[in-house]
N, C-alpha and C positions, 0 to 999 in steps of 0.2 A: 583398565582403563577404555572409555569411550572415545566417542567422535561424533561432529555435528556433521550431520548428512551434507551431501553437496547441496546446492540450491539449484532448481530447476529454471532451465532456460523458459525466455518468456515464451507464450505461444501467442497466436492470434484470436482462440476460439474460447469464447464462456465468460462468467462472469453475470453482471447483473442485466434486466433487462433495460431496453432506453425508449422512445417515443413510440406510439399504437403504429404510427407511420414505419418505423425501421421495422418493427415487430413484422409489417404484413412485407415489407422487402425480405426479409431474412426467409419468410415464407416461400416467396417467391423461387429464391437460390436454391431453397431444398427444394422444390418441383412441387409445391402444394398451388399455387398459381402459374398457371399456363403463361411462357412467353410471349403471347402475340397481345394477350392482355397487360403485362406489364409496359409493351413497346405502346402500346394504345394508351395507357395512362401519362406516359412520357409524354405521349405527340399533345394528350390533352391539355396537359399542364402549358406546353410551348406555346399552343395556338393562344393561352389567356396572357401569357406574358410571364408566367410564373418561369425560373431558372434554378432550378437546384443546386445548392452549392457542394461543390466536391471537393476532396483532398488538394486539388490542385490551386484554388482558388485560397483555401486557408493556408495552404503554403507560402503562398505570397506574403498575405497579411502577416504571419509570425515571422518570415524573413526581412520584411521590408518597414511595415506600415506601425505594429506595434512597438512601443515603447518601453524597454526593460525596465523593471523595477528590480535595483538590488536591494535586499533580504540584508537589514544589519543582524548580526550576531552576535548576542547578549552573551556575559558572561555565565556560563552555566553552573550550578541550576538558576532558573530565573522563572520568574512570575510577574505579570504585568497588572498587579491586585486591582488597577483602576478598571480593567479592559475583561477581566474574568469575570465569568458569569459566577456567582454563588450559590448554589447547585449542593445539598447536603445530598452523600451517596451512602447510602447501607447495604451494597451488595455486597457480599463475604462466599470463600468456597468452603467446602468443607468436606473433606476426604473422604469417599464412600469406600472406595476400592483401589487395590492395585494388584499386580499380578505382574510375573517376568512375561516375555514376550520370545521370540524365536529371530527377532532382529530382522529377518527378510519379510515379515510375511505383513507388510503394510497394507498390501489389498484386503487380508484378511480379516486385518481390525476395521477395515471400513464396512466389508460386508457384515462380518458379525454381527456390529452395533446398528446395522442401517446408517450410516451416515452419508452425508454429501460432502464431496472434497473441498477443501477452501479455493476463493475466487483463485483465477491465474492473473498475473501481473497484466496483462490486456484482454480486457473483457471484448465481446464480442462489437461491441459497438466501434473500436477500435480503426476498423474497416470504413470508418467514415472520416478520418481525420488523416494527417500527411505519417507517414511513417518514418520519414526520413525529412532533416532542417538543417536551416545552417546551424542548430543549434545541437545537431546530434538526431540520433535515431532513437525513436518512440521505445522506453524502456515500460512505462507504467498507465494504465489508463484507467480509469473506474470513476460510474457516477456519485454525485453525492447522495444520491434517493431520492433527488427532488429535480431540480430543473439545471444542474448545471453536472458537468463531465470536466476534470483534470487530466491531462497527459504531461508527463514527465519526462522530457528527453536526455540525453545522457550523451555526455559526448565523451569522448576518451583520448587523453593525450600522453605522450612520453615525457615520464620524469627528467628532470636535469640532471638530480644528485647521484645518479648513478646505484642507488642501496633499491628502489625496487620498480617494475617496469613500467607499471601506469598510473593514470593519476584522473580521479573523475569529473566532471563539470555535469550540472543538472540544472536545467530551467522546468519552472512549473509553468505549464498554459491555462487557464482557464477558458472553457469553450460553453456556450449556451445548451440550450436541448436541441439547438437546430445544427448543434456543430459548427457555430461559425467562431472565432478565437476572439477572448475581451481581450484578457490581461497576460501577462507573459512576466515571471517573477525570478531572478536569477538567485540560486541556491549555493552557488558555487563556494562560497565563504564558510557553508558548514561542514564542506568535506576537502581538510585540511588531508596532508600524507597521502593516505589509502584507504580513508572512510569511504563509504559508499551507501547507498539507497536499496537494501531489500525490501522494504515493504512501504506503501502508503497507502492512506484511505481520506477521503471528503466525506465530512458530514455536515449537512447544511453547509456554514459560510467559514467551515474549518476545514484545515488540511493537516493531519498526523502525518508524520513521516518519522524514519529513524534511519542514523547517522553510525555505522558501524564496521568494524574489521570481520573478517571471517577467519580466524586467528588469534594469537595469543595474546589478551590485552597489555601485556607487561613489553612487547615491543614496541606498542604506542604511550606508554607511562601510564597506560591504563586510562587515555584518553579517546575512550570510543562507550559504546553501545548508549546512546544518548536517542530521546523519544522529542520531538520537538509540535506544538500543536501553532498554527500558523492562520492568521485571517486573510481569506481568498478574496476581500476587496482592496484591503490595505497594504496585506504583505508584511505587517506587524507581527510579529513572534509575540504570543500572548503567554507560552510558558514553555519552558525545557527542562528535560530531567539529568538529573545527577547522571553520571558516568554508570557504567556498567548495568545497565535495567534492563533494555533490549539487546539482545543481539543472535539467538537462537529464532533463525528460520522467518517466523511474521508475527505476526500481533493482532489481537480481535477487537473489536468494537463491541461491548457489552454493555448496553443501556446506555449510560451516565456514565460507565469504566472500560479503561483500555485494561485489557490482559496480555502482559508480554511477558517476555522469557530469555534470563541471561544465563550462558553457560557455555563453555568449553572444554577439550578433552584436558583432564589435569587441573579444570578449574573450579570452585563451585558453580551449582547449578540451581536456579531457583525459576518461580513465576511472581510476577509481581502485580498486583493490582491498581491501578492508578485512577482518581477521579479526573475523568477526561477533561472538565472545565477548568480545572487549575492545574494540574500533574501532580497534586496532593498523592502524596504515599497511603495505600489504606490499607494492605496487606501481603505479607512475604510468605508464599509458600515454599519448603524445600523441598526439591527433586533431588531422583539417583543421578539425572544426568538430564541435560538440554532435553526441549519439547523438541519433536518434528512437526508435530500438528496441532493445532486445540479446532476444537469444533464443538460449538454449541447446540444441544437437540434438547427440545422442550426445559426443565429445569433442572439440566445433567449439562458439565463440561466434562468432555473428553480428551484427555491428551496423553497422546503418543509420543515415548521418548527411544531412546537409542537401544531400550531393555526392558522398559519398564510402560505396561500402559495403568494408566490411572484413570480415575472415574472419579469427580467433584457433585456435589448437590449444590446448587447457586441457590443459596439463600440471600431473597429479597427483602 
């Protein structure tokens, strides 16, 4: 018997880098730039009539000025063949090694394989956007790797049926490179009952996110473990996976592939490779237990599970 590790609560540091100006600001915060120099820069900008937008400005826009777009939920699984890109993906995994671990030696595993830790729920740039709005608290914040950031706000509401304690509501806010809010998408309909979002990642103009329950699938009649791809301009759903595809900790974007995992105590455990453009299933890999971490390094994928460490060669 095994169990899926508890999820780590979000923190306010880590993740990808933002614009160069923000990197200098972070350098100042770390003491690499004297405080006097920072104040001098601010004064110069003020004299030129330039006013930096801050979280307070963005809060006002998010709360009052942006018109929320309610995203329609298709019947899962789903693919909009007219809108998805037709990309042939050849990436596959081949097991190179597997060995038992000591269960509690996570940090030794990272050090032994010289692996970076996965991105945190809130990247460092999240300090430049509101942490709390009428739509809830900031739960995820990531860069799309180019010119946009996406923040997902989570609101927790009590349930009325008395079966479970809470119900989660989610709104995705799109920010430009200067942290100005552009669009807000209401994702509530993807999360009925006690489903929640554990991971999201924008890539280009697409937001990938999961809808899952950290528990036995039978409780929800197996209506859990979905992956969704949404257009960040229109809010249109491009595709949505079948159920029981993604529930284990986090998924990974690897080239044109999404690597996701599903599993829970006394349930079958797998890795799934999906074409990230249309959601089609590329490969299924059986695991002894659900993954805790997925770390790509060079041409190898390192997979940490409850009691077994795997190494896969990435065949492109």
